[in-house]
C-alpha positions in Angstrom: 153.5 129.2 175.3 154.2 130.4 171.8 150.7 131.9 171.5 151.0 133.6 174.9 154.4 135.1 173.9 152.8 136.3 170.6 150.0 138.0 172.5 152.5 139.8 174.8 154.5 140.9 171.7 151.3 142.3 170.1 150.4 144.2 173.3 153.9 145.7 173.3 153.3 147.0 169.8 150.0 148.7 170.6 151.9 151.6 172.3 154.2 152.0 169.4 151.6 152.5 166.6 149.3 155.3 165.6 146.3 155.3 163.3 145.4 157.9 160.7 141.6 158.4 161.1 140.6 159.2 157.6 141.8 160.3 154.1 141.5 164.1 153.7 139.9 165.4 150.6 142.4 167.6 148.7 141.5 169.1 145.3 143.6 171.2 143.0 142.8 173.1 139.8 145.9 173.9 137.7 145.6 176.3 134.7 148.2 177.2 132.1 147.2 179.9 129.6 149.9 180.3 126.8 148.2 180.5 123.4 146.5 183.9 123.5 144.5 184.8 120.4 144.6 188.6 120.5 147.9 189.2 122.2 151.4 187.6 122.0 151.6 184.0 123.4 153.5 183.2 126.6 156.1 180.5 126.4 155.9 178.9 129.9 152.4 178.5 131.2 151.4 175.3 129.4 154.6 173.6 130.6 154.2 175.1 134.0 150.7 173.6 134.3 151.9 170.2 133.2 154.7 170.2 135.7 152.7 171.6 138.6 149.8 169.3 138.0 152.2 166.3 138.2 153.5 167.7 141.5 150.0 167.8 143.0 149.2 164.4 141.6 152.3 162.9 143.3 151.1 164.6 146.5 147.8 162.7 146.3 145.5 165.5 145.1 142.5 165.1 142.8 143.9 167.3 140.1 142.0 169.2 137.5 144.4 170.4 134.8 143.4 172.7 132.0 145.4 174.6 129.3 144.6 177.5 127.1 141.1 178.2 128.5 138.6 180.5 126.9 136.2 182.3 129.2 133.5 179.7 128.6 135.9 176.8 129.1 137.1 178.4 132.3 133.5 178.6 133.6 132.9 174.9 132.9 136.3 173.7 134.4 135.8 175.9 137.4 132.3 174.6 138.0 133.4 171.0 137.8 136.3 171.8 140.1 134.0 173.5 142.6 131.7 170.5 142.6 134.7 168.3 143.5 135.9 170.8 146.1 132.6 170.8 147.9 133.4 170.0 151.5 137.1 169.5 150.8 139.7 169.8 153.5 142.0 171.7 151.1 141.2 173.5 147.8 144.1 174.8 145.7 144.0 176.9 142.5 147.3 177.3 140.6 147.2 179.8 137.6 150.0 180.6 135.2 149.2 183.1 132.4 148.3 186.7 131.9 146.8 188.7 134.8 146.7 192.3 135.8 144.9 194.7 138.2 142.2 197.3 137.7 141.4 199.6 140.6 142.9 197.2 143.1 141.0 194.2 141.6 143.0 191.4 140.1 141.9 189.7 136.9 143.0 186.4 135.3 142.9 186.6 131.5 141.4 183.7 129.3 143.1 183.1 126.0 140.2 184.5 123.9 140.0 187.9 125.7 140.3 191.0 123.5 139.4 193.7 126.1 138.9 196.3 123.4 135.7 197.9 124.9 135.1 199.2 128.4 132.6 196.5 129.2 134.9 193.6 128.1 136.6 193.1 131.4 133.3 192.0 133.0 132.4 189.4 130.4 135.8 188.3 129.1 138.1 188.1 132.2 138.0 186.3 135.6 138.0 188.3 138.8 140.3 186.7 141.4 138.1 187.8 144.2 135.2 185.8 142.7 137.4 182.7 142.6 138.4 183.2 146.3 134.8 183.7 147.4 133.7 180.5 145.8 136.6 178.5 147.3 135.8 179.9 150.8 132.2 178.8 150.4 133.3 175.3 149.5 136.4 174.2 151.5 138.0 174.3 154.9 141.4 175.7 153.7 142.1 177.6 150.5 145.4 178.1 148.7 145.7 180.2 145.6 149.0 180.4 143.8 149.5 182.9 140.9 152.3 183.0 138.4 150.4 185.7 136.5 152.2 189.0 137.5 153.0 190.1 133.9 152.7 193.4 132.1 149.2 194.4 130.9 149.4 193.7 127.2 146.1 195.3 126.2 146.1 198.9 124.7 142.8 200.0 126.4 143.4 201.7 129.7 139.9 202.0 131.3 137.1 199.5 132.0 133.8 199.3 133.7 133.9 198.0 137.3 130.4 198.0 138.9 129.2 201.6 138.2 132.5 203.4 137.4 135.1 203.5 134.6 138.4 202.6 136.2 141.9 202.9 134.8 143.8 199.6 134.4 147.1 199.1 136.2 150.2 198.8 134.0 152.1 196.1 135.8 151.6 193.2 138.2 148.8 192.2 140.5 147.4 194.0 143.5 147.8 192.8 147.1 144.9 190.7 148.3 143.5 190.4 151.8 143.0 186.8 152.7 140.2 185.6 154.9 140.7 183.1 157.7 142.6 179.9 156.7 143.6 181.2 153.3 147.0 181.5 151.7 147.5 183.5 148.5 150.9 183.3 146.9 152.2 185.5 144.0 155.1 184.9 141.8 156.4 188.3 142.7 155.6 191.2 145.0 152.5 193.4 144.5 152.8 195.7 141.5 156.0 194.0 140.2 156.4 191.9 137.1 157.3 188.1 137.1 159.7 186.8 134.5 159.5 183.8 132.1 163.1 182.8 132.6 165.3 181.1 130.1 164.0 177.5 130.5 160.8 175.7 129.7 159.4 176.6 133.1 159.1 180.0 134.8 161.5 180.5 137.7 158.6 180.5 140.1 156.8 177.3 138.8 160.1 175.5 138.6 161.0 176.3 142.2 157.5 175.5 143.4 157.4 172.0 141.8 160.8 171.2 143.2 160.2 172.5 146.7 156.6 171.3 147.1 157.7 167.6 146.9 159.8 168.0 150.0 158.1 165.5 152.4 156.2 166.7 155.4 157.0 170.4 154.9 154.4 173.0 155.9 153.5 175.2 153.0 154.8 178.4 154.5 158.2 176.7 154.7 157.8 175.5 151.1 157.0 179.1 149.9 160.0 180.5 151.8 162.3 178.0 150.0 160.6 178.9 146.7 161.3 182.6 147.4 165.0 181.9 148.1 165.3 179.9 144.8 163.5 182.6 142.7 165.5 185.4 144.2 168.7 183.5 143.4 167.6 182.6 139.9 166.6 186.1 139.0 169.5 187.8 140.8 167.0 189.6 143.1 164.8 191.0 140.3 161.8 188.8 141.3 160.7 188.3 144.9 157.7 185.9 145.4 155.2 187.1 147.9 152.3 185.6 149.9 149.5 186.7 152.2 148.5 184.0 154.8 145.8 183.8 157.4 146.3 180.0 157.9 145.5 178.7 161.3 145.8 175.1 160.3 149.0 173.4 159.1 149.1 172.7 155.4 151.4 170.0 154.1 151.3 169.3 150.4 153.5 166.2 150.2 152.5 164.0 153.1 154.7 161.1 154.1 152.9 160.2 157.3 152.4 156.4 156.7 154.7 153.9 158.2 156.3 151.0 156.2 153.8 148.2 156.3 154.7 145.1 158.3 152.8 142.2 159.9 153.2 143.2 163.5 153.7 139.7 164.9 155.0 136.5 163.2 155.6 133.1 164.5 158.3 130.6 163.5 159.9 127.3 164.5 163.7 127.2 164.3 165.7 124.0 164.7 169.0 124.2 166.7 172.3 122.8 165.8 171.7 122.6 162.0 173.4 125.9 160.9 171.8 129.1 159.6 168.0 128.8 159.0 166.0 131.3 156.9 163.5 133.2 158.9 161.5 134.0 155.8 160.6 137.5 157.0 158.5 139.5 154.5 159.8 142.6 152.7 158.6 145.7 154.5 156.6 147.9 152.0 156.7 151.6 152.2 153.1 152.5 151.1 154.4 155.9 149.9 156.9 154.3 147.5 160.2 155.1 149.2 163.1 152.9 150.2 163.0 151.1 153.6 165.8 150.2 156.0 165.7 147.8 158.9 167.5 147.7 162.2 167.5 145.0 164.9 166.2 146.4 168.1 166.2 143.2 170.3 168.3 140.3 169.0 167.3 136.8 169.9 168.9 135.4 173.1 169.3 131.8 171.9 171.2 132.4 168.6 172.7 134.9 166.2 171.4 136.7 163.1 173.2 136.2 159.8 172.8 138.0 156.4 174.7 136.6 153.5 177.1 134.7 155.8 177.9 137.7 158.0 176.5 138.4 161.5 174.1 141.3 161.9 174.7 143.6 164.8 172.1 145.3 166.9 171.2 148.8 165.6 173.0 148.3 162.2 170.8 149.2 159.2 170.2 146.8 156.5 168.1 147.3 153.3 164.5 146.3 153.6 164.7 144.3 150.4 167.3 142.1 152.1 165.1 141.1 155.0 163.8 137.9 153.5 167.4 136.6 153.4 167.9 137.1 157.1 168.9 133.8 158.8 169.3 132.6 162.4 171.9 130.3 163.6 171.0 128.5 166.9 173.8 126.4 168.3 173.1 122.9 169.6 171.4 123.4 173.0 172.0 121.4 176.2 168.3 121.6 177.2 165.9 118.9 176.0 162.7 121.0 176.2 161.6 123.5 173.5 162.5 127.1 174.3 160.7 130.3 173.2 162.6 133.4 172.0 161.8 136.7 170.3 163.3 139.0 167.7 162.2 142.7 167.6 163.2 144.8 164.6 162.3 148.3 163.3 161.7 149.7 159.9 162.6 153.2 158.8 161.5 155.1 155.6 163.0 158.1 153.9 160.4 160.5 155.4 161.1 159.7 159.1 158.3 157.1 159.4 158.9 153.8 161.2 157.2 150.7 162.3 157.9 147.7 164.6 158.0 144.0 163.8 158.3 141.1 166.1 159.1 137.4 165.3 158.3 135.0 168.1 159.9 131.6 167.6 160.2 128.3 169.3 163.7 126.6 169.2 163.5 122.9 168.8 166.3 120.4 169.0 167.6 119.6 165.5 169.7 116.6 166.6 169.1 113.0 165.8 166.5 111.4 163.7 163.7 113.5 165.1 165.7 116.6 164.3 166.3 115.5 160.7 162.6 114.9 160.3 161.9 118.4 161.7 164.4 120.0 159.3 163.0 118.1 156.4 159.4 119.1 157.4 160.4 122.8 157.7 162.2 122.8 154.4 159.1 121.1 152.8 156.9 123.8 154.3 159.1 126.5 153.0 159.1 125.1 149.5 155.3 124.7 149.7 155.0 128.2 151.0 157.1 129.5 148.0 154.9 127.6 145.6 151.7 128.9 147.3 153.0 132.4 147.2 153.5 132.1 143.5 150.0 130.8 143.2 148.7 133.7 145.3 150.5 136.2 143.1 149.1 134.6 139.9 145.6 134.3 141.4 145.8 137.9 142.5 146.8 139.2 139.1 144.0 137.1 137.5 141.5 138.6 139.9 142.3 142.1 138.8 143.4 141.8 135.2 141.0 142.9 132.5 138.2 143.9 134.8 136.0 146.8 133.8 134.4 148.5 136.8 131.7 151.0 136.4 132.1 153.9 138.9 129.3 156.5 139.3 130.3 160.1 139.3 129.6 162.4 142.2 128.7 160.0 144.9 132.0 159.8 146.7 134.7 157.1 146.7 133.4 153.8 145.3 134.7 150.4 146.6 136.2 148.5 143.8 135.4 145.1 145.4 138.3 143.3 143.8 137.9 140.1 146.0 141.6 139.8 146.4 142.3 136.1 146.9 145.1 136.3 149.5 146.0 138.1 152.8 149.5 136.8 152.7 151.7 139.5 154.5 154.5 138.8 152.0 152.3 139.8 149.1 152.0 143.5 148.2 150.5 145.5 145.3 152.3 148.5 143.7 150.5 151.0 141.5 152.3 150.7 138.2 150.1 153.3 136.5 147.7 155.7 138.2 144.4 156.7 136.6 144.8 160.0 134.6 142.0 161.7 136.6 140.2 161.0 139.9 141.7 159.5 143.1 142.4 156.0 144.4 142.2 155.7 148.2 141.8 153.6 151.2 139.6 154.6 154.1 142.7 155.9 156.0 144.7 157.5 153.2 144.6 158.8 149.6 147.0 157.0 147.3 149.5 158.6 145.0 151.2 157.3 141.8 154.0 155.9 143.9 151.9 154.1 146.5 151.8 150.4 147.4 149.2 148.3 149.3 149.5 145.3 151.4 147.5 142.2 150.4 145.0 142.7 153.3 144.3 146.3 152.1 143.4 145.6 148.5 139.8 144.7 149.2 139.3 148.2 150.7 140.6 150.0 147.6 138.3 152.8 146.4 138.1 155.1 143.4 136.4 158.5 143.1 136.1 159.6 139.5 136.7 163.3 138.7 133.6 165.5 138.1 133.2 165.9 134.4 135.2 162.8 133.6 133.6 160.4 131.1 136.4 158.6 129.4 137.4 155.1 130.7 140.7 155.0 132.6 143.3 152.4 132.9 145.0 151.4 136.3 148.1 149.3 136.3 149.2 147.1 139.2 152.3 145.1 140.0 151.6 142.2 142.4 154.8 141.2 144.3 155.8 138.5 146.8 159.1 139.4 148.4 161.8 139.9 145.8 161.2 136.9 143.7 157.8 136.9 142.2 156.0 139.7 140.3 153.0 139.8 138.0 151.5 142.7 136.2 147.7 143.4 135.9 145.6 146.1 134.5 141.9 147.0 134.9 139.6 149.6 133.4 137.6 152.1 135.4 134.6 153.5 133.5 133.0 156.6 135.0 129.2 156.7 134.6 126.7 159.5 135.2 123.6 158.4 137.0 120.4 158.5 134.9 118.9 160.9 137.5 121.6 163.5 136.8 121.1 163.0 133.0 117.3 163.4 133.3 117.0 166.2 135.9 120.4 167.8 136.6 120.3 171.6 136.6 122.5 174.1 134.9 125.1 175.9 137.0 124.5 173.7 140.0 127.9 173.9 141.8 127.2 170.6 143.5 126.0 169.0 140.2 127.9 166.7 137.8 126.3 167.5 134.4 125.7 170.6 132.2 122.0 170.3 133.2 118.6 170.8 131.7 116.1 173.7 131.9 112.8 172.9 133.5 111.0 172.7 130.1 113.6 170.1 129.0 112.8 167.6 131.8 111.2 164.5 130.4 108.7 161.9 131.6 111.2 159.3 132.8 113.0 161.7 135.2 110.9 161.0 138.2 111.5 157.2 138.1 115.2 157.7 137.5 115.6 160.0 140.4 113.5 157.8 142.8 116.0 155.0 142.0 118.9 157.3 142.7 117.6 158.4 146.0 117.0 154.8 147.0 120.5 153.8 146.0 122.2 156.9 147.5 120.0 158.3 150.2 122.9 160.4 151.6 123.5 162.2 148.3 121.6 165.5 148.6 121.8 166.2 144.9 119.5 163.3 144.0 116.8 164.5 146.4 116.9 167.9 144.7 116.8 166.4 141.3 113.9 164.3 142.3 112.2 167.5 143.4 112.7 169.0 140.0 111.3 165.8 138.3 108.3 165.8 140.6 107.6 169.5 139.7 107.8 168.5 136.0 105.2 165.8 136.7 102.9 168.3 138.5 103.4 166.7 141.9 104.0 169.9 143.8 103.6 168.7 147.4 105.9 165.7 146.9 108.4 168.0 145.1 108.5 170.4 148.1 109.3 167.5 150.4 112.1 166.3 148.2 113.6 169.8 147.8 113.4 170.4 151.5 115.2 167.1 152.2 117.9 168.2 149.8 118.2 171.6 151.5 118.4 169.9 154.9 121.3 167.7 153.6 123.2 170.8 152.4 122.3 171.1 148.8 122.6 174.8 148.1 120.5 175.0 144.9 117.7 173.4 146.8 117.8 176.3 149.2 117.4 178.6 146.3 114.5 176.5 145.0 112.7 176.9 148.3 113.0 180.7 147.8 111.6 180.3 144.2 108.6 178.3 145.4 107.9 181.0 148.0 108.3 183.8 145.5 106.0 182.3 142.9 103.5 180.9 145.3 104.0 177.3 144.1 102.3 175.0 146.5 102.1 177.7 149.1 101.0 181.3 149.5 103.5 183.7 147.8 105.9 185.2 150.4 108.5 187.5 149.0 110.3 188.1 152.3 110.6 184.4 153.0 111.8 183.9 149.5 114.5 186.5 150.0 115.7 184.7 153.2 116.3 181.6 151.1 117.8 183.6 148.2 120.3 185.3 150.6 121.3 181.9 152.1 122.0 180.4 148.7 123.8 183.5 147.6 126.1 183.4 150.7 127.1 179.8 149.6 128.1 181.0 146.2 125.1 179.7 144.2 124.7 181.8 141.0 121.0 181.4 140.9 120.8 182.6 144.5 123.1 185.5 143.8 121.0 186.6 140.9 117.7 186.5 142.7 119.0 188.1 145.9 120.9 190.7 143.8 117.8 191.5 141.8 115.8 191.9 145.1 118.4 194.2 146.6 118.9 196.3 143.5 115.2 196.9 143.0 114.0 196.7 146.6 111.8 193.7 146.1 110.7 192.8 149.6 113.8 194.3 151.2 115.3 197.7 151.7 117.1 198.7 148.4 120.8 198.3 148.3 121.8 199.2 144.8 125.6 198.6 145.2 125.3 195.2 146.8 122.6 194.1 144.4 124.7 195.2 141.3 127.7 193.4 142.7 125.9 190.2 143.2 124.4 190.3 139.7 127.9 190.8 138.3 129.3 187.9 140.3 126.5 185.6 139.1 127.2 186.7 135.5 130.9 186.0 136.0 129.9 182.4 136.9 128.1 182.1 133.6 124.5 182.7 134.8 122.7 184.2 131.8 119.7 185.3 133.8 122.1 187.7 135.6 123.5 188.8 132.3 120.0 189.7 131.0 119.2 191.6 134.2 122.4 193.6 133.8 121.6 194.3 130.2 118.3 195.8 131.2 119.9 197.9 133.9 122.6 199.2 131.5 120.2 199.8 128.7 117.9 202.0 130.7 120.2 203.3 133.5 118.6 202.5 136.8 119.0 203.5 140.4 122.0 205.7 139.8 123.8 203.2 137.5 124.6 205.1 134.3 123.1 203.8 131.0 125.5 202.3 128.5 123.9 200.4 125.7 127.3 199.0 124.5 127.8 197.5 128.0 124.3 196.1 127.8 125.0 194.5 124.4 128.2 193.0 125.8 126.2 191.0 128.4 123.6 190.0 125.9 126.2 188.7 123.5 127.8 186.8 126.4 124.4 185.2 127.1 123.9 184.3 123.4 127.4 182.7 123.5 126.1 180.5 126.3 123.1 179.5 124.2 120.6 181.4 126.4 117.3 181.7 124.6 116.3 184.8 126.6 119.5 186.6 125.6 118.8 185.7 122.0 115.4 187.3 122.0 116.7 190.4 123.8 119.7 190.9 121.5 117.4 190.4 118.5 115.3 193.3 119.7 118.5 195.4 120.0 119.4 194.6 116.4 115.9 195.4 115.3 115.9 198.8 117.0 119.6 199.6 116.6 120.2 199.9 120.4 123.8 199.6 121.2 124.5 198.0 117.8 123.9 198.9 114.2 120.4 198.0 112.9 120.4 194.5 111.4 117.0 192.9 110.8 118.6 189.7 109.4 120.6 189.2 112.6 117.4 189.9 114.6 115.4 187.4 112.5 118.1 184.7 113.1 118.2 185.3 116.8 114.4 185.3 117.2 114.1 182.0 115.2 116.7 180.2 117.3 115.3 181.5 120.5 111.8 180.3 119.5 113.2 176.9 118.5 114.7 176.6 122.0 111.2 177.2 123.5 111.5 180.8 124.6 108.0 182.1 125.4 108.4 185.7 124.0 110.5 185.0 120.8 107.4 183.9 118.7 105.9 187.3 119.5 109.1 189.1 118.5 109.2 187.2 115.2 105.4 187.8 114.7 105.9 191.6 114.8 108.5 191.4 112.0 106.0 189.5 109.8 103.1 191.8 110.8 105.1 194.9 110.0 107.1 193.6 107.1 110.4 194.5 108.8 113.3 192.4 107.5 110.8 189.9 106.0 108.0 190.0 103.5 104.7 191.1 105.2 102.7 188.0 106.2 99.7 188.5 108.5 98.8 184.8 108.5 102.3 183.9 109.8 102.1 186.8 112.3 98.8 185.4 113.6 100.2 181.9 114.0 103.3 183.2 115.9 101.2 185.4 118.2 99.0 182.5 119.1 102.1 180.3 119.8 103.6 183.0 122.0 100.2 183.2 123.9 100.3 179.5 124.5 103.7 179.9 126.0 102.5 182.7 128.4 103.4 185.9 126.5 100.8 188.5 127.5 102.1 191.1 125.0 101.7 188.6 122.2 98.1 187.9 123.3 97.3 191.7 123.3 98.9 192.0 119.8 96.9 189.0 118.6 93.7 190.7 119.7 94.8 193.9 117.9 95.6 192.0 114.8 92.1 190.6 114.8 90.5 194.0 115.2 92.6 195.4 112.3 90.3 193.3 110.0 87.5 195.7 110.6 84.1 194.3 109.6 85.7 190.9 109.0 87.0 190.7 112.6 85.8 187.9 114.9 85.1 189.9 118.0 84.9 186.7 120.2 88.5 185.9 119.1 89.6 189.4 120.0 87.9 189.1 123.4 89.6 185.7 124.0 93.1 187.1 123.5 92.4 190.2 125.5 91.3 188.0 128.3 94.6 186.0 128.0 96.6 189.2 127.9 95.0 190.3 131.2 95.2 186.9 132.8 98.9 186.5 132.0 99.8 190.0 132.9 100.8 189.3 136.5 102.9 192.5 136.8 100.2 194.8 135.4 102.5 195.7 132.5 99.5 196.0 130.0 96.7 197.9 131.8 95.2 198.6 128.4 94.2 195.0 128.1 91.4 195.3 130.7 90.4 198.8 129.4 90.1 197.5 125.8 88.3 194.3 127.0 85.7 196.5 128.7 84.7 198.1 125.4 83.4 194.9 123.8 79.8 194.0 123.9 78.2 191.2 125.9 77.5 189.0 122.9 81.2 188.7 122.0 82.2 188.2 125.6 79.6 185.5 126.2 80.7 183.6 123.1 84.3 183.7 124.1 83.6 182.7 127.7 81.5 179.7 126.5 84.3 178.6 124.2 87.0 178.8 126.9 84.8 177.0 129.5 84.3 174.2 127.0 88.1 173.8 126.8 88.3 173.2 130.6 88.3 169.7 132.0 86.8 170.9 135.3 84.2 173.5 136.1 85.1 177.0 137.3 82.9 179.3 139.4 80.8 182.0 137.6 81.3 184.7 140.2 82.0 188.3 139.4 81.5 190.5 136.3 81.7 189.1 132.8 85.2 190.6 132.4 86.4 189.0 135.6 85.0 185.6 134.6 86.7 185.9 131.2 90.1 186.7 132.8 89.7 184.0 135.4 88.7 181.4 132.8 91.6 182.4 130.5 94.0 181.9 133.3 92.5 178.5 134.1 92.8 177.4 130.4 96.4 178.5 130.3 97.3 176.8 133.6 95.6 173.6 132.4 97.8 173.5 129.4 100.9 174.7 131.4 100.6 173.1 134.9 104.1 174.1 135.9 105.1 177.6 137.0 108.8 176.9 136.6 108.8 176.3 132.9 110.3 179.7 132.0 
């Protein structure tokens, strides 16, 4: 009978409960820039960032917080954030610091910006529109909040934007048009100035932190309350503003969970013995608030008592008092057992509630049998109390001092704590939340105030923050009702998978490491990535990195399959790579139009490599109708993301002036210096040439020498040739033809056709002592490596040599080949074809440089 009644009670509760399907992914980047190097510091942003980041952390966000960012630091932090925001339900960026507008475009200012030259805005500042476009490509809903509407502190008044010099605005930020499901909030109205206020926090940030914590408030209501507060605090001088195109509801501080209760409990209650403890567990609010309880259906066979006083139906009592609730069943006239039921409801501070039911059997407590029953129940209660204490101690021991390795970038990782009890009276409160990353259950993300029931602990998961490497401490407090508590701490150690370390790629917005260039991928990468793919088949990044490793091992067909798999699973850089394979004819016939299709798709998803290649194609009309404006814009966006290849392309455009874009060598040098600052070996070589020629800078052979040497040491193919010409001509160094010869040969080995041509010329300068076969060899290499026909003189000069020298050179090169090559065509054709085969044998990968 008791079981049947319990089943009925459980069915009653089904209609009163709801289930949250999953935990939304919500990611926030909070930046505070105060300590500017070239302009006066701001007093509030650092503290604003700290306060606002705590707010988002309390709301259950994965929070990236950064203070006093330089431009390079911003690029890194933003890339890590974008990797975490990939596929997020809500992505938020909160910025406090200097910002101003130029030609209707808003810019956020890193702390190292000087903005002295017209080109500086493009390489030193952050365009708000670029931030928005990246967020739109990554997340379902975007929120950008800007406390940056201050006076423009820089003296210069005009800057390059695309192909024009534009005057900078004096005050505030410009209005921004938001795309679908985006909210952009400003500390004040367009064109106006925000104030720092008199306290540690700006009026806007202070109001936001306070209002954002209001539970279950939609963000537009939050921002309306913020506006009222700021208007009042500034006496109407500052009016916050926002543009919204939200179609989904956005709630920052969610309090949707109900207080946790076991839905149905069973109990035996003796009659005629006075008040008997019901031993109901404390209801736990998993969001950390206080809970009250009201009796919805009192028992029919007795009365409820708390601390000696009767409890009336509907009267609220504190949840923490529930374990002391007693029931007094008077002596009954019936001999048989009777079944009764108590229904009660819990209520939290946020409007949530849950239902609990106690089904009990009343037994006669009279006589000897009754005394034995009471003694047995008291003994059971004492035993239960002892066991509960053992449960708490055992639970603490199960957690305490554990060190759990958690891989980065593979989603939430189950912690597998093997919690030793499911006792509904036992709960676990988070005493200290990890400094970065998020703790979650399958149905909700936990905040620093959260608690878990005992039966939830085994489902606890942790997702480390992208870029996180330091071990983190998590503190727990294991509780049983109001009597027993025990602390426990554990360590979470983020770890980067060996595949990421061996084959991750630079600027991969779905990657987790700074990455390696193709020529830096080592021999063990393939095995590491095969293991990663096996362990995490659903992580597209590992399939792509396996493709990179396979390319490095010369397994082109297998690489194509792995890259295609990654692209099919949504890895954007893999889409770009398919374009690269088509463009270079790697493992397939070269197809520029097909390559552009992939480049465009990757570009639309915000990939800087895709933007660079598609922008280059549009600007120059490579396989597509020329669109100079769109191409230039994409190259600038890619450069703003830190892609040095785009910077080098832009430097070439601005050096020469192409397709209607005016030449400006100072602007070109600004991009090359930005590339050098990011340790790009191509930028080093190009800037070295500028210093050597005095293009856009004063001539400085020593600076050129240093740049060429560093570029060469990093493996750049053309830097040895640049350095060789200095030794050949005695410019900036003592003339040394032997060193020039060595460097020209090294550059040829790396694929530099111009160096091969110059090596041949160096040989011919020896006059009668020249080895004509050596000259022929290097002319053949120059023609073989000249895929763009940039040195037509190589073929012309080769044709002037006699058959004896050509035959000797051809014989020598054929002897270097491991496999035979056909002898079709003229002697010159055979020389060029054989030189190409010799080079490809030594350099089997087309993606090296």
